[in-house]
FIPA-259761 format. One line per field, with one value per residue (C-alpha): x, y, z; residue in one letter; residue number from 1. Coordinates in nm, 3 decimals, padded with zeros to 5 digits. Example, Ala and Ser with C-alpha at 12.3 -4.5 7.8 and 13.67 -1.06 7.14 Angstrom:
<torkes>
xx	(01.230  01.367)
yy	(-00.450  -00.106)
zz	(00.780  00.714)
code	(a  s)
pos	(1  2)
</torkes>
This chain:
<torkes>
xx	(-01.907  -01.779  -01.495  -01.183  -00.934  -00.549  -00.378  -00.066  00.286  00.235  -00.055  00.076  00.470  00.704  00.453  00.669  00.523  00.383  00.242  00.040  -00.067  -00.260  -00.393  -00.529  -00.690  -00.837  -00.959  -01.124  -00.878  -00.802  -00.428  -00.113  00.107  00.435  00.722  01.063  01.252  01.416  01.319  01.556  01.285  01.188  00.985  01.028  01.043  01.429  01.468  01.343  01.221  01.532  01.787  01.630  01.562  01.352  01.140  01.062  00.950  00.732  00.574  00.487  00.393  00.135  -00.011  -00.056  -00.233  -00.480  -00.512  -00.411  -00.269  00.042  -00.115  00.222  00.539  00.697  00.880  01.124  01.189  01.363  01.655  02.014  02.249  02.026  02.036  01.707  01.919  01.904  01.547  01.568  01.577  01.256  01.097  01.216  01.057  00.709  00.722  00.770  00.482  00.252  00.309  00.123  00.250  00.567  00.480  00.746  00.825  01.039  01.262  01.509  01.461  01.626  01.366  01.610  01.718  01.353  01.260  01.560  01.513  01.177  01.159  01.473  01.234  00.932  01.204  01.339  01.012  00.834  00.998  00.823  00.510  00.515  00.394  00.606  00.322  00.410  00.263  00.331  00.367  00.371  00.705  00.861  01.022  00.725  00.476  00.153  -00.090  00.072  00.411  00.358  00.113  00.441  00.654  00.407  00.322  00.730  00.795  00.542  00.598  00.346  00.366  00.349  00.087  -00.062  -00.134  -00.357  -00.310  -00.661  -00.432  -00.163  -00.445  -00.661  -00.302  -00.166  -00.478  -00.595  -00.866  -01.117  -01.138  -00.819  -00.882  -01.155  -00.889  -00.646  -00.637  -00.792  -00.502  -00.321  -00.490  -00.398  -00.493  -00.527  -00.425  -00.751  -00.743  -00.869  -00.727  -00.849  -00.989  -00.748  -00.393  -00.044  00.148  00.535  00.642  00.748  00.362  00.252  00.505  00.411  00.049  00.114  00.346  00.187  -00.168  -00.401  -00.762  -01.032  -01.249  -01.492  -01.348  -01.214  -01.227  -01.153  -01.399  -01.271  -01.590  -01.576  -01.222  -01.310  -01.560  -01.343  -01.114  -01.182  -01.247  -00.963  -00.856  -00.802  -00.485  -00.577  -00.241  -00.374  -00.041  -00.141  00.105  -00.096  -00.404  -00.173  00.007  -00.356  -00.483  -00.236  -00.192  -00.464  -00.770  -00.648  -00.637  -00.972  -01.119  -00.994  -01.126  -01.422  -01.480  -01.409  -01.674  -01.891  -01.794  -01.807  -02.125  -02.302  -02.163  -02.037  -02.429  -02.456  -02.129  -02.264  -02.132  -02.057  -01.827  -01.626  -01.531  -01.534  -01.267  -01.087  -00.867)
yy	(00.889  00.793  00.561  00.704  00.427  00.393  00.235  00.037  00.004  -00.378  -00.397  -00.255  -00.425  -00.269  00.012  00.408  00.635  00.890  00.576  00.464  00.807  00.814  00.504  00.565  00.864  00.681  00.420  00.659  00.620  00.883  00.820  00.668  00.462  00.468  00.271  00.517  00.278  -00.004  -00.330  -00.524  -00.759  -00.917  -00.702  -00.334  -00.034  00.025  00.357  00.488  00.882  00.910  00.843  01.056  01.423  01.386  01.113  01.281  01.608  01.360  01.230  01.599  01.673  01.369  01.431  01.820  01.689  01.445  01.573  01.295  01.266  01.099  00.886  00.743  00.580  00.249  00.072  00.202  -00.155  -00.158  -00.409  -00.480  -00.331  -00.027  00.326  00.492  00.811  00.660  00.689  01.038  01.126  00.922  01.139  01.449  01.314  01.209  01.576  01.735  01.552  01.650  01.284  01.205  00.873  00.669  00.267  00.095  -00.283  -00.446  -00.729  -00.791  -01.033  -00.731  -00.600  -00.330  -00.246  -00.206  00.063  00.256  00.306  00.305  00.604  00.748  00.734  00.907  01.165  01.222  01.195  01.504  01.780  01.661  01.619  01.267  01.002  00.639  00.366  00.051  -00.259  -00.587  -00.922  -01.265  -01.322  -01.075  -00.965  -00.788  -01.054  -00.933  -00.694  -00.742  -00.721  -00.364  -00.253  -00.289  -00.130  00.181  00.186  00.194  00.416  00.714  00.937  01.154  01.097  00.734  00.530  00.146  00.032  -00.258  -00.502  -00.714  -01.003  -01.005  -00.952  -01.281  -01.421  -01.382  -01.502  -01.144  -01.133  -00.854  -00.735  -00.650  -00.346  -00.210  -00.067  00.088  00.479  00.614  00.881  00.548  00.452  00.682  00.469  00.037  -00.210  -00.446  -00.740  -01.064  -01.429  -01.753  -01.845  -02.116  -02.003  -02.176  -02.411  -02.312  -02.006  -02.022  -02.042  -01.726  -01.581  -01.645  -01.588  -01.191  -01.131  -01.304  -01.462  -01.176  -01.234  -00.937  -00.838  -01.042  -01.357  -01.520  -01.653  -01.324  -01.148  -00.828  -00.586  -00.665  -00.632  -00.308  -00.193  -00.205  00.120  00.447  00.576  00.585  00.581  00.205  00.151  -00.166  -00.408  -00.688  -00.835  -01.096  -01.215  -01.401  -01.116  -00.848  -01.040  -01.106  -00.791  -00.579  -00.253  -00.065  -00.335  -00.501  -00.193  -00.120  -00.427  -00.434  -00.075  -00.225  -00.493  -00.304  -00.075  -00.347  -00.531  -00.175  -00.107  -00.411  -00.420  -00.085  00.006  -00.177  -00.028  00.247  00.588  00.637  00.302  00.439  00.782  00.690  00.774  00.565  00.700)
zz	(00.177  -00.163  -00.140  -00.333  -00.509  -00.587  -00.856  -00.626  -00.864  -00.784  -00.985  -01.283  -01.218  -01.471  -01.562  -01.628  -01.411  -01.675  -01.862  -01.475  -01.428  -01.749  -01.757  -01.358  -01.521  -01.800  -01.640  -01.334  -01.056  -00.776  -00.688  -00.826  -00.549  -00.719  -00.659  -00.695  -00.445  -00.682  -00.529  -00.722  -00.859  -01.193  -01.392  -01.257  -01.448  -01.535  -01.436  -01.076  -01.041  -00.821  -01.093  -01.379  -01.400  -01.707  -01.578  -01.269  -01.494  -01.712  -01.476  -01.300  -01.606  -01.667  -01.312  -01.401  -01.712  -01.629  -01.264  -01.101  -00.765  -00.538  -00.255  -00.169  -00.225  -00.191  -00.012  00.262  00.398  00.697  00.690  00.867  00.560  00.382  00.545  00.673  00.497  00.114  00.140  00.115  -00.271  -00.262  00.009  -00.187  -00.492  -00.343  -00.189  -00.509  -00.631  -00.385  -00.233  00.141  00.260  00.253  00.308  00.527  00.648  00.857  00.727  00.999  01.295  01.505  01.677  01.852  01.510  01.399  01.613  01.589  01.218  01.185  01.427  01.201  00.884  01.039  01.140  00.811  00.622  00.902  00.732  00.364  00.550  00.481  00.713  00.759  00.767  00.856  00.681  00.843  00.543  00.711  00.516  00.671  01.023  01.140  01.031  01.213  01.356  01.695  01.627  01.365  01.698  01.957  01.719  01.642  02.027  02.069  01.810  01.917  01.644  01.534  01.131  01.205  01.052  01.008  00.680  00.679  00.354  00.297  00.182  00.469  00.699  00.627  00.563  00.893  01.031  01.217  01.446  01.322  01.698  01.714  01.499  01.695  01.945  01.718  01.705  01.451  01.320  01.246  00.949  00.621  00.334  00.297  00.055  -00.088  -00.301  -00.259  -00.284  -00.150  00.195  00.196  00.365  00.191  00.438  00.277  00.262  -00.103  -00.184  00.017  -00.164  -00.519  -00.426  -00.273  -00.556  -00.878  -00.832  -00.602  -00.702  -00.775  -00.484  -00.430  -00.598  -00.351  -00.027  00.206  00.410  00.286  00.387  00.715  00.747  00.591  00.795  01.108  01.004  00.957  00.566  00.381  00.039  -00.090  -00.332  -00.515  -00.517  -00.688  -00.864  -01.120  -01.380  -01.631  -01.627  -01.678  -01.942  -02.121  -02.029  -02.040  -01.840  -01.886  -01.906  -01.611  -01.390  -01.528  -01.436  -01.109  -01.015  -01.194  -00.916  -00.603  -00.700  -00.774  -00.401  -00.205  -00.373  -00.231  00.105  00.212  00.294  00.582  00.731  01.014  00.944  01.303  01.283  01.016  01.156  01.584  01.738  02.019  02.281)
code	(x  x  x  x  x  x  x  x  x  x  x  x  x  x  x  x  x  x  x  x  x  x  x  x  x  x  x  x  x  x  x  x  x  x  x  x  x  x  x  x  x  x  x  x  x  x  x  x  x  x  x  x  x  x  x  x  x  x  x  x  x  x  x  x  x  x  x  x  x  x  x  x  x  x  x  x  x  x  x  x  x  x  x  x  x  x  x  x  x  x  x  x  x  x  x  x  x  x  x  x  x  x  x  x  x  x  x  x  x  x  x  x  x  x  x  x  x  x  x  x  x  x  x  x  x  x  x  x  x  x  x  x  x  x  x  x  x  x  x  x  x  x  x  x  x  x  x  x  x  x  x  x  x  x  x  x  x  x  x  x  x  x  x  x  x  x  x  x  x  x  x  x  x  x  x  x  x  x  x  x  x  x  x  x  x  x  x  x  x  x  x  x  x  x  x  x  x  x  x  x  x  x  x  x  x  x  x  x  x  x  x  x  x  x  x  x  x  x  x  x  x  x  x  x  x  x  x  x  x  x  x  x  x  x  x  x  x  x  x  x  x  x  x  x  x  x  x  x  x  x  x  x  x  x  x  x  x  x  x  x  x  x  x  x  x  x  x  x  x  x  x  x  x  x  x  x  x  x  x  x  x  x  x)
pos	(1  2  3  4  5  6  7  8  9  10  11  12  13  14  15  16  17  18  19  20  21  22  23  24  25  26  27  28  29  30  31  32  33  34  35  36  37  38  39  40  41  42  43  44  45  46  47  48  49  50  51  52  53  54  55  56  57  58  59  60  61  62  63  64  65  66  67  68  69  70  71  72  73  74  75  76  77  78  79  80  81  82  83  84  85  86  87  88  89  90  91  92  93  94  95  96  97  98  99  100  101  102  103  104  105  106  107  108  109  110  111  112  113  114  115  116  117  118  119  120  121  122  123  124  125  126  127  128  129  130  131  132  133  134  135  136  137  138  139  140  141  142  143  144  145  146  147  148  149  150  151  152  153  154  155  156  157  158  159  160  161  162  163  164  165  166  167  168  169  170  171  172  173  174  175  176  177  178  179  180  181  182  183  184  185  186  187  188  189  190  191  192  193  194  195  196  197  198  199  200  201  202  203  204  205  206  207  208  209  210  211  212  213  214  215  216  217  218  219  220  221  222  223  224  225  226  227  228  229  230  231  232  233  234  235  236  237  238  239  240  241  242  243  244  245  246  247  248  249  250  251  252  253  254  255  256  257  258  259  260  261  262  263  264  265  266  267  268  269  270  271  272  273  274  275  276  277  278  279  280  281  282  283)
</torkes>
């Protein structure tokens, strides 16, 4: 099966949605992954899709003109001070644009609160036909695969999912074999990138790299192929922020090189993956 790719927002941080969609179409992506939920980080585009009907119309037109599809939106964070209902406008925008998934992560240490709010997110997303896909992040409240699996099993929502980020999987020192026992229906898409094999000791350096210095796939030391071979065939969202290269190359050329390197890498390694492993069904 031919791999499909999405251009993730963090790769082209600050790029307005209509321009991002046009760039993704010109450079050969199958999907885009948009961020209608402002994160309050430097470099974000000024206006979100939930704040401007004009921008939503322009985005919808860009998708129609290019044939580009929306894979997912981000980021429905679970925090102590954020009401899950505040994400409803973003879910509505995602549904209007034909999106499929909502990326979520947990930033509270309160396990009971995380479970309650994750379940609520799933319930809010269900009428829109959206899944809530949980991402574990080494610097977050849910920081490991085991933490994420525990939450998903406890929540037991029909529209929940598990989103594996290659960078986070490596930095959390996860074991490949732990992926083998997970339900295939949990996997809807994955974040792909590369990074140095060495894992930073400080949270500050970990954060800096994951936000602004990830590498082209095949350029670093992560065994990307082995991780991807353990999960079903899903679209690969290229989340590859690299602040210096983005400044030097610009949005379009950087997006193009991210995709080219990913395709070259997968062309080299994916032939060794057995089809039955990619579509396995595990109870």
